[in-house]
Structure formats: structure tokens, C-alpha cells
C-alpha positions as CSV (number, residue, x, y, z in Angstrom):
1,X,71.5,45.8,38.7
2,X,74.4,46.3,37.0
3,X,76.0,49.9,36.4
4,X,75.0,49.9,32.9
5,X,71.7,48.6,32.9
6,X,68.5,50.2,32.1
7,X,65.3,50.1,34.0
8,X,63.2,51.2,31.2
9,X,61.7,48.7,29.0
10,X,62.7,48.0,25.6
11,X,60.2,49.4,22.7
12,X,59.1,46.7,20.1
13,X,60.2,49.7,17.5
14,X,64.0,48.9,18.0
15,X,63.7,45.0,17.4
16,X,62.6,45.6,13.8
17,X,65.8,47.8,12.8
18,X,67.8,45.3,14.3
19,X,66.4,42.5,12.3
20,X,66.5,45.0,9.0
21,X,69.7,45.9,10.2
22,X,71.1,42.0,10.5
23,X,69.8,41.5,6.8
24,X,72.2,44.2,5.2
25,X,75.4,43.2,6.7
26,X,76.7,39.7,8.7
27,X,77.1,40.0,12.3
28,X,80.8,39.6,13.9
29,X,79.3,36.3,15.3
30,X,78.2,35.3,11.9
31,X,81.9,35.8,10.7
32,X,83.3,34.1,13.3
33,X,81.2,31.2,12.9
34,X,81.9,31.1,9.1
35,X,85.6,31.1,9.9
36,X,85.7,28.7,12.4
37,X,83.6,26.0,9.8
38,X,86.1,26.8,7.6
39,X,89.1,26.1,9.6
40,X,87.3,22.8,10.8
41,X,86.7,21.5,6.8
42,X,90.0,22.3,5.6
43,X,92.2,21.7,8.8
44,X,89.9,18.7,9.8
45,X,89.8,16.6,6.2
46,X,93.4,15.8,6.2
47,X,93.5,14.9,9.9
48,X,90.7,12.7,9.2
49,X,92.0,11.1,6.1
50,X,95.1,10.6,8.1
51,X,93.4,8.8,10.5
52,X,91.6,6.5,8.4
53,X,94.8,5.3,6.4
54,X,96.4,4.7,10.5
55,X,93.0,2.6,11.1
56,X,93.8,0.4,7.9
57,X,97.2,-0.2,9.0
58,X,96.3,-1.6,11.9
59,X,93.2,-3.6,10.4
60,X,95.3,-5.1,7.4
61,X,98.6,-5.1,8.6
62,X,100.0,-3.2,5.7
63,X,102.5,-0.8,6.5
64,X,102.6,0.9,3.2
65,X,99.0,2.4,4.0
66,X,101.2,4.5,6.8
67,X,102.7,6.5,3.7
68,X,99.6,7.6,2.9
69,X,98.9,8.8,6.5
70,X,102.3,10.7,6.5
71,X,101.3,12.3,3.2
72,X,97.6,13.4,4.9
73,X,99.8,14.9,7.7
74,X,102.2,16.8,5.5
75,X,99.3,17.9,3.5
76,X,97.3,19.1,6.8
77,X,100.5,21.0,7.5
78,X,100.2,22.8,4.6
79,X,96.4,23.7,4.9
80,X,97.2,24.9,8.1
81,X,99.9,27.4,7.0
82,X,97.2,28.5,4.4
83,X,94.6,28.7,6.7
84,X,96.8,31.1,9.2
85,X,97.9,33.2,6.3
86,X,94.5,34.0,4.6
87,X,92.6,34.6,8.1
88,X,91.1,37.9,8.5
89,X,90.5,37.6,12.4
90,X,91.4,41.5,12.5
91,X,89.1,42.8,10.1
92,X,86.1,41.2,11.6
93,X,85.9,43.1,14.7
94,X,85.9,46.5,13.0
95,X,88.8,48.8,12.3
96,X,92.3,47.9,13.4
97,X,94.1,49.4,15.9
98,X,96.0,52.2,15.7
99,X,99.6,51.9,15.1
100,X,101.8,52.4,18.0
101,X,105.7,54.4,17.2
């Protein structure tokens, strides 16, 4: 048994309060999942486009498609910078840590 575990059973009344609270504001897990989805869509899409153009180079033998692949990678770098600057991972967990002087 854990040092913090309780031996008393949980009441059913507490479960209703948890569900009522969950509908008021999103949980940290929901916020993290939304942030992960945002990163996968915005960062993954240019990488997928670049991969498709590289595949087109191998399939057709036309080297000029590689220019679109490079442009997609440059766009992906710009998206990565935007995502890192606009993320709010510290705000998801609650109050910020006190500043140390």
C-alpha cells in the first residue's frame, strides 16, 4: 500500500462533482492534447509536402521538383519558429513559478 493511498472507498457523490467541474474548464490533459494536435498539423504538413515532392523527384526523374521540397522545408522551419514562440506550455500547468533574484 502506498503511503498516500486511502483505505476508505470513494463515494459516488464526488464523481458527479468531478464531471460537473470538467465541463466548466478543460483539464490540463485536454489542453496538452490540443497543443500536441496543433504541432502535428502545423509542423507535420510542410514535412509531408516535402516528402511528396522528394517522392515525385524519384518517380519522375525531374530534378526541379526538389526546389519545391526545399521550399517546403524552409516553410517548415518558419512554422517551427512560430510554434515555439506561440506555445503556452507554462500557462497550461497553472500559476507560473516565482521569479528568483
